[in-house]
C-alpha positions, 0 to 999 in steps of 0.5 A: 133038160131044164136050165136055171140061172143060179141067184146070188145068196146076197140079193136073191137075183139071178146071176148071169153065166152061171147055170144049174142044169137039171137032165132028164135022167136025174143028172145035175150039172153046174155050168159056168159060161160055157164050161160044165164045172160039176156033175151030180149023178146017181149020188157021185159028184164028178168034177171038171178037171179045171174045177178051180177056174175062177174066183166067180166060179168058185163062189157058185161051185161052192154054193151048188156043192154046199160047201167051202173050197177046202171041203171040196179039196178034201172030198177030192183027196179022199176019193169022194169026188172024181175029176174028170173031163166034162167038157170034151 
């Protein structure tokens, strides 16, 4: 696995406690503090049942997914994204 701090779109600096994790089998995770928020594997996106955790987490979740919260909500509603427990 490889772990990278996410970077601020404004400053380009690393952001503490916001991580992109690259797994050995091609999966990619977004982790905020100690909580995995999203996982992408095999072209499928999974969100933790607490995906809308906080304002800061939301900001970097949006950056990770490359979309707005409204777009994420629409993809949850139409079944594009799957809600699961990513932290058990």
